[in-house]
N, C-alpha and C positions, 0 to 999 in steps of 0.2 A: 574440664568444666570447673573444677575447684579453683584453678588459676584465674579463669575468666571472672568468676564470682568475686574473688579476692580483689582483682583489679578494679572492677566496677564499684565495689564497696569502698575501696580506698579513694577512688575518684570522687564518689559522692561525699565522703567525709572531708576530703581536701576542699571541695567546693563549698561545703557547709561551714568551714572554719570561719567564725564571725569576726573577721579582722576589724572591720569598721565599728561594729558594736562594742567589741572589747576595748578598742582604743578610746572611744568616746566615754564608755562607762567607767573604766578604770582611771583615766587621767582627768576627765572633766565631770564625771558624775552625771552624764547625759545619756538617756536611753533614746537612741536614734529612731526607734520604732514609734515614738510618740512626739517627735518634733519634726518640723519641716515636711518633707515628702513622705516620711515614715520609712524610707529606704535605709538600709544599713551600708550602702555603697559609698564610694568616694565623693560623689556629688553632694550628698547630704552631709558628709563630714566637712566638705569645703564650706558649705553654707552656715554650718553651726559651730565649727571649730576653727578652721583656717586652711590655707593652701598647703602648708608643709605636712600637716597630718593627713590631708587628703591625698597628697602625692605618695606618702608612705603606704596608705591603705590601697591606693590604686596599684602600686607595684606588687603588693602582696596578693591582691585579687587577680592580677595578670598571671602571677606565678602559679596560682592554684590551677588555672586552666592549662597552662603550659606543662606543668609537671605531670598532671593527670594523663595527658596525651603521650608524653614521653615515656612514662612508665609502661603504657600499653605498647608503645613502639618497640621498646627494648626487650620486653618479655614475650610479646606475641608476634611482632612485626607483621601486622595485618591491618589494612586500611579500615575495615569495618569496625574492628575493636578500638582503634584509635578514635574513630568517630564516636563510638558508644562511650568511651571513657570521657571524652569531651562533653558529651550530652549529660552524663551523670554528674560531672563537675558543675556544669551550668545549673542542673536541677538542684544540686546541693546548695549552690549560692542563692538561688531564688527561694527555695523552700528548705532552709536549714532545720534539721531536727532539733538543734539546741535552742532555737528561738521560736518554736512552735510554728514553723513554716513561714516566718516573716523575715525575708532577707532583702537582697538587692535586686537590681535589674539586669544583671549578667553582662553588662557591656565590657567591663575590664576582664572578667573571667573568660568571656567569649573571645576577646582580643588575644589573650594568652593562648587559648586553644588553637586559634587560627594561625598564630605565629608558629606554633609547634607543627601544625599540619602543612603550612606553606608560609614561610617567612615573607615571601613576596606579597601574598594576598593580605597577610596580617599587617604589614607595613603600609600597603596601599590603603587599607581601611583606616588605619591610624592617621595616615596623612590626610585623608578626607576629613576625619574628625577635627584635626588641628586647623585645617583651612577654614572650615565652616565656623568653628568656635572663634577663630581670629577675626572673622568678618562680622559675626552676629553677637558674640558673647553669650550665646544660649547653649547650654550643655545638652539639653534634651534634643534640640534641633540637630546638633552635631552628631549625636548618637544615632538618631533616626536616619539621617542622611547616610551615615556610614553603613548602617544595617541594610538600607535599601540597595546600596551599591555593592555590598559584599557578594551576593550571588553572581553579579556581573563579573567582578574581579576573579572569582573562583572559576566561573565558566571559561573565562579567557585563559586561566592557568591550566585547567584540566582538558579543555577542548571538547567536552561533552557533558550533556545534562545527566547522563547515566552514571557518571562517576560518583562514588559514595561521598566524596568531599563536596561536590557540587550540590547534591541532594541535601546534604546536611546544612550547607550554607543557606539554602532556602528556609529550612526549618528554624535555624538560629535567627535569621532575619525576622521571621514571623514572630518568634518568641519575644525578641527585643522590642519590636514595634508594639506588640500586644501589651507588654509591660509598661509601655510609655503612653497608653491610651488616654490617661488623665492629662498628661503633658500635651498631647495632641489637641485635646479639647481646649486647654488654656492657650495654646498657640493660635488656634483658630479664632479665639476671642481676643487675642492680643494681650493676654494677661500673664504669659509665661515670663518669670523673672530672669534677668541677665546676671552674669557673674558680677559681683560687687567688688570694687577696688579695695574695699575695707578688709577683705579676707586676707589674713596674713599668717 
């Protein structure tokens, strides 16, 4: 029980590591919570700092979810605890204790988690994101589409809705879409911004 508590605590702390916030604050003096979308994730870094800082933050956020799951895998080797570790990492990213609960939207951290659970599903989701963003240049639409298809990819991988990975994929998809509710509203109004070519 102590080991389980330790793994879940570490997973939350990994997820809550404010990579985007620290990068923007220390290098540019920008508090991402009060500019753009208010998110501390890679997309807001992209819009307010540039594409290379955003890529760096994206990779760090992916690693947070990946490492959390792999810690659970190597220490407990149990599907349920891998899923819980991923959930705690996502929770930490969205509601980081260091930033009074104001973090990101868990897209990159969720991607890292699913790559750790099933690299096939993770890459399929990432491929979906890349296809949609190449066609529309809208990050939120790409994230939402990938989230919607995630449970389908996982169901195809596991072959059953009763598998913990499949159940969790539905939960994560719901969380990601819920976090994008303001983006959905702007998409419906035709007001969601596209990626600007000026970001560098």
